[in-house]
VOTIZA-735541 format. One record per residue: residue in one letter; x, y, z of N, C-alpha, C, O in turn. Coordinates in steps of 0.2 Angstrom, whole numbers, plus 5000, padded with zeros to 4 digits. Each point is the difference from the previous one (the first is absolute). Layout:
// residues N
aXYZXYZXYZXYZ...
//
This chain:
// residues 345
m507551084957499849935003499750075006500150064999s499349915006499750035001500049995008500349955003l499550115000500349995008499749965003500050005007s499649944990499649975004500649925000500249965005d499950054987500549954998500750025005500449955001l499750095000500650025003500149985009500649985003g498750024998500049975005500049935001500349975004a499450004993499849934999501349995000500349955003a499950094993500749975000500350015003500649974999a499350095006500450005008499749955002500449975005l499150014995499549945006500449934998499949965004r500550044990500349924997500850015004500149945002l500250095000500650025004500049985008500649995003l498650005001499949975007499849944998499949984994d500149995014500149945000499249974999499750015005p500049954990499349994994499750025008500150055001e499649925004499749995006499750095000499450024999t501250015005500050065001499950034993499450045000a500749964997499950044992499150004999499750054998h500149875005499250024998499650035004499550034998g500849975011499750035003499850085000499550025002l501150014996500350074996499250004993499550035000a500649924997499650034994499350015001499750044997i500149925008499450005004499750065003499550034998r500849985006500250065004500050044995499750055003a500349964994500250084993499549974995500050044995l499549905005499550004997499350055003499750054998q500449925008499750045009499850045000499450015000t501350064998499950055002500250064994499950065001l500449944993500250024994499450034998499649954998p500150125000499650034997499949974991499850044996l500249885002500150004995499650024995499450015003p500550004990499550034997499649944996500449954998a499150055002499749944996500249994990500050044995a500249905006500149984993499350034993499450005000s501350014996499450024992499749974998500249954998p498950055002499649964999500349954992500550024996d499149935005500249944998499750034992499650044998d501049924996499550004993499449905001500149945002p499350134994499549965000500249924997499849965004i500650034991500049934999500449965006500249944999l499950085007500349955004499549985006500249955004r499350084997499350005004499749925000499649984995t500449995007499849935000499549975006499850045004r500049904996499449975006500549975002500650014998l499249935009500649975002499349975006499850045005a499949884992499849995007499450065002499950025006g499850014989499550045003500350095001499850054999l500849935004500150085000500450024995500549974998d499350095001500350034997500750064999500150055004l500249944992500850015001500250074996499750004994p500750065007500050034996500649994995500150034995n500449935008500749964995500049925004499749995005p500549974991500149935003500750005005500249955003v500250114997500549965004500050035007500150065002g499849875003499950015006500850015003500550004997l499449995011500550015001499749925006499450005003a501149954999500149945004500050015005500050065002a499949895002500049995007501050005003500549994997g499450045009500649995002500450085002500450005004l499550054992500150065002499850045005500450045002d498849965000499650035003499849955003499449974999k501149995007499949935004499250035004499549984999n500750075004499350035004499450074999499550025004g500849974990499350054997500150075002499550035000e501250005003500250035001500050084995499850065002a500349924992500450054996499450014994500250044996l499249945004499449974993499850084999499750004995r500550085008500050054997500350014994499949994994g500750015011500750014995500149954994500050024994l500049915007500049964994499350024995500149984994s499550055008499350014993500350054999499550035001r500950004999500350064995500550004996500350054997l499949885003500749984994499749974995500449974996g498850035002500049994992499849925000499849984994f500149985012499749955000499349974997499750025005g499949954993499549975000499649985003499449994999f501049995005499549955009500850005003500650014998v499349975009500650015005499949955005499750025005e500649924996499849965005500650005004500550014997c499249975013500450005003500049945005499649965001g500850065003500049935004500649934998500450014995s499649975006499849945002499750015010500350045004v499249934997499950035006499749925006499849954998t500350065009499949945002499650005007500450035004p499249944997499450025006500550035005500050065002v500349894998500650045007500550024997500249984994a500350085011500550044997500549955002499949965004q500750044992500549974999500550024998499950064997p500949925005500650054998500349964994500650024998g499149955000500349964996500849975000500350015005n500249954989500549975002500450065002499850064998p500749915007500650054998500550034997500549974996r499450105005500650024995500749984999500249985005p500450024990499550044992499549964998499949945003r499950074994499549964995499650014994499649974997l500850125002500150014993500450024996500550035001f499449944992500750004997499950024993499749984995r500950095004499850034995500649984995500550015002l499449944990500449994998500050034995499649994996a500750055004499950084994500449984994499950054996e500649905001500349974995499649964994500050004994d499549985013499349974997499450024998499549974997q500650085005499150035001499649995004499550024999a500749945006499449955004500050015008500550015004i499149984998500150005010499849915000499649974996i500850015011499849955004499750035005500350055001n499249935003499850005007499649955005499549964999r500850045004499649935006499650065006500450015004m499350014995499750055005499549985005499850025005g499949914991499649995007499450025003499950005006f499650034987499350045002500250035007499649985005n501050064996500150075004499550044998499850014994n499650025013499550044999499750045007500249985005t499550044995499650035006499249975003499750025005g500249934991499349985000499650024999500050054997l499249915003499550014995499950065004500350054999e499349955006499750055004500650084997499850024995a500650015007500350054996499850004993499750044998f500449924998500049984993499450034999500150054996a499549935004499050025002499950075002499450024998d500950005004500050085005500350034994499650024996r501249995002499950014993499950014996500050054997l499649895001499749984992499250075000499850044995k499949965013499550045001499950074996499550034997a501349985003500350074999500250024993500250064997r499749885000500350004992499850054995499550025001p500950004994499950034994499349974997499949945001t499650104996499449975001500149994990499649964997d500850085002500050044995500649944993500250004994a500049945012500349944997499949945001499949985006v500249974988499849955002500849955004500650004999v498849975009500349995004500249935002499749985006g500849964992499849965004500549975004500650025000a499149935006500549965005500149944998499749964997n500750045006500549904999499949965006500549995004l499249994997500249945005500349965003499949944997g500450055007500549955003499749955004499450015001a501049945002499949965007500650005004500650004998n499150015009500649995005500449965000499749945000k501050065000500649954999499749935007500049944998d499750085008500049975003499449965000500149955004t499350054993499350014999500149904999500549984997e499049995004500149934999499549994994500249964996d499150085004499650004996500250074996499950055003k500349944992500350074997499350044995500050064998a499549884999499650034996499650025005499650044998a500149955010499650065001500550065001499750055002d500849964999500350074999499950044995500250065000y499549914995499650024993499550045001499950064998v499949905005499150025002500050045004499650054998t500749955008500050065003500250074997500150055003g500249944991500550044997499350054995499950065000l499949904998499350004995499550035006499850064999k500149915006499450045003500350065000499950044996r500549975010500150065000500050054996499550045001l500849974997500150044992499450024996500050044995k499549925007499250004997500150094996500350045004g499649984991499950054998500250085001499850055000l500949915001500550055001500449984995500550045000a499649914994500650034995499549994994499449985000d501050034997499549994991500149924996499749984995y500849985011500249944996500449985006500350035004v499649894997500649975006500149944994499649974997t501150035005500649954999500049945005500050015006v500049934991500249955007500749984997500049984994n500550035010500449984998500549925002500450015005v499549934992500449955002500549994997500149944999s500350105000500549994994500650025003500649974998s499450085006500950035003500349925000499849954998p500850065005500449945001500350015007500449965003n499450095000500550005008499650015003500150035005t499149954994499649975008500049924997499749984994p500649985011500149944999499349955001499650005005g500349984991499449945000499450044994499649974997l500550105002499650034996499749994993499550024998r501149954998500049984994499649944998499650004995a500449955011499949965000499150014998499849964996l499950085006499250034998499950004994499450024998q501249974997499750014992499849934998499650004994g500549945008499849924999499150014999499750055003r500149924994499349994999499849985006499550045001a500549935004499749975006500050085005499650045001a501049964999499950085006499850054997499650045003l500449964990499750074995499450005001499750055000d500049915000499149985000499950025008499550035001d500849965003499749985007500250105003499750045005l500849974991500150095000499350044996499650045003l500349954993499750044994499349995001499550044999g500349895004499649985003499650035005499550015001r501150005003499450045007500250074996499550004996l500850045003500350074997499250014997499650045003t500349934992499349974999499150025001499550034998e501049915010499250045004499850075005499550025002a501449994998500050065004499950074997499850055002r500349934991499650074994499550015001499850065001g499649894999499449985001499850054991500049984995d499850085007499750044996500350085000499850054999d500749935003500650084998500049994992499949954997p500350115000500250004993500650014998500250004995t500250025012500650014998500649954998500149945003p500350064992500449974995500449965005500250035004v500049914996500549985005500449964994499849994994f500950005008500549974993500549975004500250015006l500049954990500449965003500649994996500049984995k500750045010500750014999500349964998500049975006i500449994990500449915002500550024998500250065000a500349884999500849995001500250014991499549984996p501150045001500049964995500349934999499949974995d500550005009500449945005499549954997500249945002l499150044993499549955000500150024993500150044996t499649875002500149974993499550014998499750045003p500149954989499250034998499649945003499550015003d500749944997499449965004499750045005499450034999e500949975006499950025007499850085000499650025004i500850024991499450074998499449994998499550035002a500549924992499249994997499549985006499550024999l500749955007499549975006499950075005499550015003i501150034997499850055003499550054995499550025003v500649994992499550044996499349955000499550044998e500449915002499449965000499550015006499450014999a500949995008499750025006500250054999499850015006s500450064993499850055000499450014997499550035004i500349964989499549984998499549985004499550045000d500549915002499449965005499850045005499549995003h500950054999499950025007500050105000500150045004r499849974989499850064999500450055002499950065001i500849914999500550064999499950064994499649994996d500750075006499750044995500650014995499850014994a501149985008500450014996500549965006500049995006l500649994986500649965003500550054999499950034995i500849995011500350034998500949945000500349965004v499850064989500449954999500750034998500149994994s500450055009500249945006500550045008500350054999n499849905007500350055006500849964997500149974995t500350045011500750004997500349925000500049965005t500250044991500449934999500749985006500350055002l499849874999500349975003500749984996500650005002d499250004991500349984995500750075002499850055003r500949934995500550034996500349994995500349954999p499550104995500549984996500450014997500150065000d500449914997500750004999500250075000500450035003s499350014992500350074997500150055007500450045000l499349945008500350035003500650035002500549964999t499550095004500850025001500350045003500650025001a498649995002500450065007500249965009499649965002r500950065000500349975005499349985003500049944999d499350085004499549955005499349964996499449995001r501150004992499649954996499649945002499549974998d501150005008499849935007499750005004499849955003q500050124999499750035006499349945000499949984994a499850005010499249975000499450055002500050045004g499649934991499450065000499650024993500349984995g499450055005499749994990500250064997499850055002l500649944992500250044997499650024993499749964996s500250125003499650034994500450054999500450015004g499450014991500150064995500249964994499749944999r501050094995499949974994500049944999499649984995p501049955009500049985000499549945000500049954997l499550085007499249955001499649984992499649964998q500750104999499750014991499649944999499449995001a501249954997499949954997499649995002499550024999r500649935007499449965004499350035004499549975002a500550094999499050054999499849964994499649954999r500850074995500049994994499449954997499650014996a500649925008500349934999499050025003499550004996a500450025010499849985002499250035001499549995003l500850064993499350054996499549954994499449985000s501250024996499749944996499849965000499649984996a500849975010499349955003499550035003499549965000a500450095002499150025003499850004994499549974999a500950074997499450024994499949944996499650014995a500749935004499849974998499349945002499549984996a500649995011499749965002499350085002499549974999s500350085003499450045001499650024993499450015000k501049994995499750024994499550055003499449975001a500850115000499850035001499349995004499650054999r500449905005499550015006500250005007499749985005l501050074994500250045007500550034999500649984998p499250095004500450065000500650005002500049985006l500650044991500849995005500650064999500150044995i500049965008500550065004500649974998500149955003a500350074993500749984997500650065006500050065000v500449905003500550015007500649964998500049944999g500650125001500749965001500250004993499849994994g500950065009500350044995499950064995500450024996i498950005005499750054994500350075003499850035005d500749974990500450094999500250054997500450045000s498849934995499950034991499650025000499649985004g500150064991499350014995500149944996499549964998q501150014999499949934998499949945003499649964999e500750045005500049935006499150014998499749984996a500250055011499150035000499749984996499849945002y500150084991499949994993499949925000499549985000d501049985000500249954997499749935004499949954998r499950085010499749965005499250014997499749955000i500150134998499350004999499749944995499449985000r501250024995499849974993500049935001499849964996a500450025011500149945002499349965005499849945002g500150124997499249965006499850065004499550025002a501150035001499950035007499450064999500050034995a499649985008499650075000500250035004499750064999a500849955005500550065003500549975003500349955000v499950115001501049975001500050055008499650045001q501049945005500450015004500550015002500349944999l499950105003501150005001500050035007499650035004y500949944996500250045007500849995001500350055004s500349894993500750015001500350034994500650005000a499150034996500250034995500150085002500550034999l498949985005500050075003500750035003500250065001i500149865002500650035006500550034993500350065000y499649904996500850004994499550084995500450044998g499249955002499550074991499850055006499750054997g500349955009499750075004499050004998499649964997p500350085007499050004999500250044992499649974997g500850074999499750014994500149954995500050004994l500149925010499949964995499449994998499849994995v499750035011499349984997499850034994499649984995g500650075006499850074994500049974992499649994996r501250005004500549964994499649934996499849994995i500049985012499649934997499350024997499849964995k499950085007499450034999500050024993499549994997r500950055000500350054994500249944995500050014994d500249955009500349954995499649944997500149964996l499250045009499649955000499550044995499749964996v500150105003499550024998500450004991499849994994q500950035008500349984993499949944995499850004994c500249945010500049934996499449985000500049964996l499450045007499450004998499950044996499649984996r500550095003499750044993500549964994499749984995d500950005006500549984992499749964999500149984995d499549965012499649954995499450014997499749954997g499950105005499350004997499449995007499450014999f500849985007499650015003499550065006500350065001t499549945000499550075003500049995005500050055003s499949915001500149975007500549965003500449974996v499550035011500649955003499549914997500149954996a499550075008499549944999500149944992500149945000e499850094995500049984994500649984999500049964996a500650055008500849964998499949955005500549965001v499050035003500349935003500149954999499549984996g500849985005500049934997500250004994500149944998t500050114999500149994991500749954997500149984994a500350025012500649984998499949924998500449964996r499150015007500049935001499849974996500049945001
//
Protein backbone atom coordinates (compact mmCIF):
# COMPACT_ATOMS: atom_id res chain seq x y z
CA MET A 1 0.00 0.00 0.00
CA SER A 2 1.37 3.44 -0.99
CA LEU A 3 1.74 6.32 1.46
CA SER A 4 -1.16 8.11 -0.23
CA ASP A 5 -3.39 5.08 0.20
CA LEU A 6 -2.31 4.76 3.85
CA GLY A 7 -3.31 8.39 4.31
CA ALA A 8 -6.71 7.69 2.77
CA ALA A 9 -7.20 4.78 5.16
CA ALA A 10 -6.39 7.04 8.12
CA LEU A 11 -8.89 9.65 6.92
CA ARG A 12 -11.63 7.01 6.95
CA LEU A 13 -11.27 6.86 10.73
CA LEU A 14 -12.46 10.47 11.01
CA ASP A 15 -15.86 12.13 10.64
CA PRO A 16 -16.54 12.11 6.86
CA GLU A 17 -16.74 15.88 6.38
CA THR A 18 -13.71 16.52 8.58
CA ALA A 19 -11.80 13.93 6.57
CA HIS A 20 -12.89 15.58 3.35
CA GLY A 21 -11.56 18.93 4.49
CA LEU A 22 -8.23 17.42 5.49
CA ALA A 23 -7.95 15.64 2.13
CA ILE A 24 -8.44 18.93 0.29
CA ARG A 25 -5.83 20.57 2.50
CA ALA A 26 -3.35 17.76 1.79
CA LEU A 27 -3.94 18.05 -1.94
CA GLN A 28 -3.27 21.78 -1.68
CA THR A 29 -0.04 21.54 0.27
CA LEU A 30 1.73 18.21 -0.23
CA PRO A 31 4.44 18.11 -2.95
CA LEU A 32 2.84 15.26 -4.90
CA PRO A 33 4.90 13.71 -7.70
CA ALA A 34 3.48 13.73 -11.19
CA ALA A 35 1.69 10.57 -12.26
CA SER A 36 3.48 8.21 -14.62
CA PRO A 37 2.76 8.76 -18.32
CA ASP A 38 -0.30 6.90 -19.55
CA ASP A 39 -0.19 4.01 -21.99
CA PRO A 40 -0.91 5.51 -25.45
CA ILE A 41 -3.86 3.11 -25.87
CA LEU A 42 -5.75 5.22 -23.32
CA ARG A 43 -5.53 8.47 -25.27
CA THR A 44 -8.95 9.57 -26.41
CA ARG A 45 -10.96 12.56 -27.56
CA LEU A 46 -14.12 13.80 -25.86
CA ALA A 47 -16.21 16.66 -27.24
CA GLY A 48 -13.12 18.16 -28.87
CA LEU A 49 -10.94 17.69 -25.78
CA ASP A 50 -7.79 15.59 -26.02
CA LEU A 51 -7.53 13.39 -22.93
CA PRO A 52 -4.48 11.36 -21.89
CA ASN A 53 -6.90 8.75 -20.52
CA PRO A 54 -10.69 8.44 -20.16
CA VAL A 55 -10.78 8.24 -16.33
CA GLY A 56 -11.98 11.52 -14.83
CA LEU A 57 -12.75 12.89 -11.40
CA ALA A 58 -16.43 13.66 -10.85
CA ALA A 59 -17.57 16.92 -9.30
CA GLY A 60 -18.08 17.09 -5.55
CA LEU A 61 -14.62 16.39 -4.18
CA ASP A 62 -13.18 19.84 -4.91
CA LYS A 63 -16.26 22.03 -4.71
CA ASN A 64 -14.34 25.31 -4.65
CA GLY A 65 -11.51 24.58 -7.09
CA GLU A 66 -8.97 24.74 -4.26
CA ALA A 67 -6.92 21.60 -4.93
CA LEU A 68 -6.71 21.38 -8.70
CA ARG A 69 -2.93 21.24 -8.80
CA GLY A 70 -2.81 18.27 -6.44
CA LEU A 71 -5.72 16.50 -8.09
CA SER A 72 -4.14 16.94 -11.53
CA ARG A 73 -1.16 14.86 -10.31
CA LEU A 74 -3.18 11.78 -9.33
CA GLY A 75 -3.39 10.44 -12.88
CA PHE A 76 -6.87 11.51 -13.94
CA GLY A 77 -7.50 12.23 -17.60
CA PHE A 78 -9.67 15.19 -16.61
CA VAL A 79 -10.75 16.81 -13.34
CA GLU A 80 -14.14 18.41 -12.65
CA CYS A 81 -14.53 20.88 -9.78
CA GLY A 82 -17.72 22.33 -8.26
CA SER A 83 -20.64 22.49 -8.01
CA VAL A 84 -20.46 26.25 -7.72
CA THR A 85 -23.41 28.62 -7.31
CA PRO A 86 -23.45 32.36 -8.11
CA VAL A 87 -23.70 33.32 -4.44
CA ALA A 88 -21.81 31.55 -1.66
CA GLN A 89 -24.01 29.37 0.51
CA PRO A 90 -23.41 27.14 3.56
CA GLY A 91 -25.44 24.16 2.36
CA ASN A 92 -27.50 21.96 4.61
CA PRO A 93 -26.90 21.51 8.36
CA ARG A 94 -24.33 18.94 9.50
CA PRO A 95 -24.17 16.00 9.64
CA ARG A 96 -24.79 15.79 5.90
CA LEU A 97 -22.23 13.25 4.69
CA PHE A 98 -22.38 9.56 5.64
CA ARG A 99 -20.10 6.62 4.86
CA LEU A 100 -21.82 3.29 4.32
CA ALA A 101 -18.61 1.28 4.56
CA GLU A 102 -20.28 -2.13 4.56
CA ASP A 103 -21.92 -1.20 1.26
CA GLN A 104 -18.96 0.70 -0.25
CA ALA A 105 -21.32 3.66 -0.57
CA ILE A 106 -21.83 7.29 0.44
CA ILE A 107 -24.98 9.28 1.20
CA ASN A 108 -24.73 13.05 1.02
CA ARG A 109 -27.13 15.94 1.41
CA MET A 110 -24.52 18.68 1.22
CA GLY A 111 -26.80 21.16 -0.55
CA PHE A 112 -24.29 22.85 -2.88
CA ASN A 113 -22.16 24.28 -0.06
CA ASN A 114 -19.50 26.46 -1.72
CA THR A 115 -17.70 29.79 -1.50
CA GLY A 116 -19.40 31.30 -4.54
CA LEU A 117 -18.70 32.08 -8.16
CA GLU A 118 -16.24 34.97 -7.75
CA ALA A 119 -13.84 33.05 -5.49
CA PHE A 120 -14.20 30.00 -7.77
CA ALA A 121 -13.36 32.05 -10.87
CA ASP A 122 -10.29 33.51 -9.20
CA ARG A 123 -9.01 30.03 -8.39
CA LEU A 124 -9.61 28.81 -11.94
CA LYS A 125 -7.43 31.65 -13.21
CA ALA A 126 -4.51 29.97 -11.41
CA ARG A 127 -5.38 26.38 -12.36
CA PRO A 128 -2.76 24.04 -13.82
CA THR A 129 -2.59 24.44 -17.57
CA ASP A 130 -1.30 20.93 -18.21
CA ALA A 131 -4.58 19.29 -17.09
CA VAL A 132 -8.09 19.21 -18.55
CA VAL A 133 -10.27 20.96 -15.96
CA GLY A 134 -14.06 21.20 -15.98
CA ALA A 135 -16.34 23.43 -13.90
CA ASN A 136 -19.66 22.12 -12.58
CA LEU A 137 -22.44 24.73 -12.24
CA GLY A 138 -25.28 24.66 -9.74
CA ALA A 139 -28.12 26.99 -8.74
CA ASN A 140 -28.61 28.71 -5.41
CA LYS A 141 -31.21 27.18 -3.13
CA ASP A 142 -33.29 30.35 -2.80
CA THR A 143 -33.14 31.43 -6.45
CA GLU A 144 -36.56 31.46 -8.10
CA ASP A 145 -35.18 31.53 -11.65
CA LYS A 146 -32.67 28.71 -11.43
CA ALA A 147 -31.93 28.81 -15.16
CA ALA A 148 -30.61 32.35 -14.68
CA ASP A 149 -28.05 31.06 -12.18
CA TYR A 150 -26.63 28.69 -14.78
CA VAL A 151 -26.42 31.48 -17.34
CA THR A 152 -24.61 33.64 -14.78
CA GLY A 153 -22.12 30.85 -14.09
CA LEU A 154 -21.51 30.15 -17.75
CA LYS A 155 -20.82 33.79 -18.53
CA ARG A 156 -18.55 34.36 -15.53
CA LEU A 157 -16.39 31.32 -16.20
CA LYS A 158 -15.93 31.98 -19.90
CA GLY A 159 -12.37 31.12 -20.86
CA LEU A 160 -11.46 29.77 -17.42
CA ALA A 161 -12.35 26.06 -17.76
CA ASP A 162 -11.84 23.51 -20.51
CA TYR A 163 -15.50 22.55 -20.27
CA VAL A 164 -18.55 23.47 -18.19
CA THR A 165 -21.12 21.04 -16.76
CA VAL A 166 -24.70 22.09 -16.09
CA ASN A 167 -25.81 20.09 -13.06
CA VAL A 168 -29.61 19.80 -13.00
CA SER A 169 -29.60 16.50 -11.15
CA SER A 170 -28.55 17.06 -7.54
CA PRO A 171 -31.31 15.76 -5.24
CA ASN A 172 -30.34 18.19 -2.48
CA THR A 173 -31.55 21.51 -3.93
CA PRO A 174 -35.36 21.86 -3.96
CA GLY A 175 -36.82 22.10 -7.45
CA LEU A 176 -33.55 21.46 -9.27
CA ARG A 177 -34.44 18.10 -10.80
CA ALA A 178 -37.61 19.64 -12.25
CA LEU A 179 -35.32 21.26 -14.82
CA GLN A 180 -34.98 17.83 -16.45
CA GLY A 181 -38.53 18.03 -17.85
CA ARG A 182 -38.65 18.89 -21.55
CA ALA A 183 -40.30 22.32 -21.29
CA ALA A 184 -38.04 23.51 -18.47
CA LEU A 185 -35.01 21.95 -20.17
CA ASP A 186 -35.76 23.69 -23.47
CA ASP A 187 -35.95 26.99 -21.64
CA LEU A 188 -32.70 26.38 -19.75
CA LEU A 189 -30.72 25.05 -22.69
CA GLY A 190 -32.07 27.73 -25.02
CA ARG A 191 -30.87 30.45 -22.66
CA LEU A 192 -27.51 28.74 -22.31
CA THR A 193 -27.14 28.50 -26.09
CA GLU A 194 -27.79 32.22 -26.38
CA ALA A 195 -25.31 32.95 -23.58
CA ARG A 196 -22.62 30.77 -25.20
CA GLY A 197 -22.70 32.66 -28.46
CA ASP A 198 -19.63 31.65 -30.44
CA ASP A 199 -17.68 30.45 -27.38
CA PRO A 200 -16.24 27.04 -28.35
CA THR A 201 -15.96 25.79 -24.74
CA PRO A 202 -17.87 22.47 -24.52
CA VAL A 203 -20.96 22.41 -22.33
CA PHE A 204 -22.05 19.12 -20.71
CA LEU A 205 -25.34 18.27 -19.01
CA LYS A 206 -25.44 16.05 -15.90
CA ILE A 207 -28.64 14.07 -15.32
CA ALA A 208 -30.10 11.91 -12.57
CA PRO A 209 -30.27 8.11 -12.65
CA ASP A 210 -33.85 8.21 -11.32
CA LEU A 211 -35.38 8.73 -14.76
CA THR A 212 -37.31 6.41 -17.06
CA PRO A 213 -35.87 5.49 -20.46
CA ASP A 214 -38.49 7.73 -22.11
CA GLU A 215 -37.46 10.67 -19.92
CA ILE A 216 -33.81 10.07 -20.75
CA ALA A 217 -34.66 9.91 -24.46
CA LEU A 218 -36.37 13.31 -24.22
CA ILE A 219 -33.28 14.76 -22.52
CA VAL A 220 -31.03 13.31 -25.20
CA GLU A 221 -33.10 14.91 -27.97
CA ALA A 222 -33.21 18.26 -26.17
CA SER A 223 -29.44 18.11 -25.66
CA ILE A 224 -28.84 17.45 -29.35
CA ASP A 225 -31.30 20.17 -30.40
CA HIS A 226 -29.52 22.73 -28.21
CA ARG A 227 -25.95 21.71 -29.13
CA ILE A 228 -24.98 20.27 -25.75
CA ASP A 229 -21.59 18.63 -26.24
CA ALA A 230 -21.91 15.61 -23.92
CA LEU A 231 -24.24 14.03 -21.37
CA ILE A 232 -22.97 12.91 -17.95
CA VAL A 233 -24.90 9.83 -16.80
CA SER A 234 -25.48 10.05 -13.90
CA ASN A 235 -25.68 11.77 -10.51
CA THR A 236 -26.58 10.23 -7.15
CA THR A 237 -29.84 8.35 -6.60
CA LEU A 238 -32.71 8.80 -4.17
CA ASP A 239 -33.34 5.06 -4.37
CA ARG A 240 -32.35 2.80 -1.48
CA PRO A 241 -31.65 -0.73 -2.71
CA ASP A 242 -32.71 -3.57 -0.40
CA SER A 243 -29.09 -4.73 -0.39
CA LEU A 244 -27.94 -1.85 1.85
CA THR A 245 -26.85 -2.99 5.30
CA ALA A 246 -25.03 -0.03 6.88
CA ARG A 247 -26.49 1.77 9.87
CA ASP A 248 -26.97 5.06 7.99
CA ARG A 249 -28.68 3.52 4.96
CA ASP A 250 -31.93 5.45 5.57
CA GLN A 251 -30.36 8.88 5.82
CA ALA A 252 -31.85 11.47 3.44
CA GLY A 253 -29.78 12.52 0.45
CA GLY A 254 -28.19 11.12 -2.67
CA LEU A 255 -26.69 7.64 -2.64
CA SER A 256 -23.46 7.01 -4.54
CA GLY A 257 -20.89 4.24 -4.76
CA ARG A 258 -21.20 0.54 -5.53
CA PRO A 259 -24.98 0.22 -4.89
CA LEU A 260 -25.57 2.78 -7.65
CA GLN A 261 -23.97 0.57 -10.30
CA ALA A 262 -27.09 -1.16 -11.61
CA ARG A 263 -29.15 2.03 -11.81
CA ALA A 264 -26.31 4.00 -13.42
CA ARG A 265 -25.70 1.23 -15.96
CA ALA A 266 -29.41 1.21 -16.87
CA ALA A 267 -29.45 4.99 -17.31
CA LEU A 268 -26.35 4.80 -19.52
CA SER A 269 -27.92 2.07 -21.64
CA ALA A 270 -31.06 4.17 -22.11
CA ALA A 271 -28.99 7.22 -23.09
CA ALA A 272 -26.89 5.18 -25.51
CA ALA A 273 -29.98 3.67 -27.13
CA ALA A 274 -31.55 7.09 -27.54
CA SER A 275 -28.46 8.95 -28.74
CA LYS A 276 -27.35 6.39 -31.34
CA ALA A 277 -23.81 7.82 -31.10
CA ARG A 278 -25.03 11.36 -31.85
CA LEU A 279 -24.09 12.64 -28.37
CA PRO A 280 -20.97 11.68 -26.38
CA LEU A 281 -21.75 10.08 -23.03
CA ILE A 282 -19.74 10.12 -19.80
CA ALA A 283 -20.52 7.34 -17.33
CA VAL A 284 -20.58 7.95 -13.56
CA GLY A 285 -21.92 5.95 -10.64
CA GLY A 286 -20.30 3.01 -8.89
CA ILE A 287 -17.21 2.84 -11.11
CA ASP A 288 -14.59 1.23 -8.89
CA SER A 289 -12.49 -1.01 -11.16
CA GLY A 290 -10.95 -1.19 -14.59
CA GLN A 291 -13.48 -3.87 -15.55
CA GLU A 292 -16.39 -1.63 -14.56
CA ALA A 293 -14.91 1.29 -16.50
CA TYR A 294 -14.42 -0.97 -19.52
CA ASP A 295 -17.98 -2.29 -19.31
CA ARG A 296 -19.36 1.28 -19.29
CA ILE A 297 -17.20 2.20 -22.27
CA ARG A 298 -18.44 -0.82 -24.20
CA ALA A 299 -21.99 0.15 -23.19
CA GLY A 300 -21.56 3.51 -24.92
CA ALA A 301 -19.51 5.84 -22.69
CA ALA A 302 -16.68 7.80 -24.27
CA ALA A 303 -15.21 8.40 -20.79
CA VAL A 304 -15.94 7.68 -17.15
CA GLN A 305 -15.79 9.57 -13.86
CA LEU A 306 -15.44 8.44 -10.25
CA TYR A 307 -15.48 9.94 -6.78
CA SER A 308 -17.02 7.72 -4.08
CA ALA A 309 -14.76 4.79 -4.97
CA LEU A 310 -11.74 6.95 -4.05
CA ILE A 311 -13.01 7.11 -0.47
CA TYR A 312 -12.59 3.35 -0.14
CA GLY A 313 -9.92 2.62 -2.74
CA GLY A 314 -7.62 5.56 -2.06
CA PRO A 315 -5.85 7.67 -4.72
CA GLY A 316 -3.95 4.62 -5.96
CA LEU A 317 -7.26 3.39 -7.38
CA VAL A 318 -6.85 5.69 -10.39
CA GLY A 319 -3.68 3.92 -11.52
CA ARG A 320 -5.17 0.48 -10.87
CA ILE A 321 -8.24 1.28 -12.97
CA LYS A 322 -6.09 2.51 -15.83
CA ARG A 323 -3.82 -0.54 -15.76
CA ASP A 324 -6.79 -2.91 -15.77
CA LEU A 325 -8.50 -0.91 -18.50
CA VAL A 326 -5.41 -1.21 -20.69
CA GLN A 327 -5.45 -4.98 -20.18
CA CYS A 328 -9.16 -5.24 -21.00
CA LEU A 329 -8.71 -3.26 -24.21
CA ARG A 330 -5.75 -5.33 -25.35
CA ASP A 331 -7.35 -8.66 -24.42
CA ASP A 332 -10.27 -7.86 -26.73
CA GLY A 333 -8.07 -6.63 -29.56
CA PHE A 334 -8.82 -2.91 -29.35
CA THR A 335 -6.09 -0.42 -30.14
CA SER A 336 -7.83 2.60 -28.61
CA VAL A 337 -10.62 3.56 -26.21
CA ALA A 338 -12.65 5.01 -29.08
CA GLU A 339 -12.69 1.64 -30.84
CA ALA A 340 -14.35 0.04 -27.81
CA VAL A 341 -17.10 2.63 -27.28
CA GLY A 342 -20.54 1.09 -27.73
CA THR A 343 -19.34 -2.32 -28.91
CA ALA A 344 -21.47 -4.20 -26.37
CA ARG A 345 -24.73 -2.80 -27.72
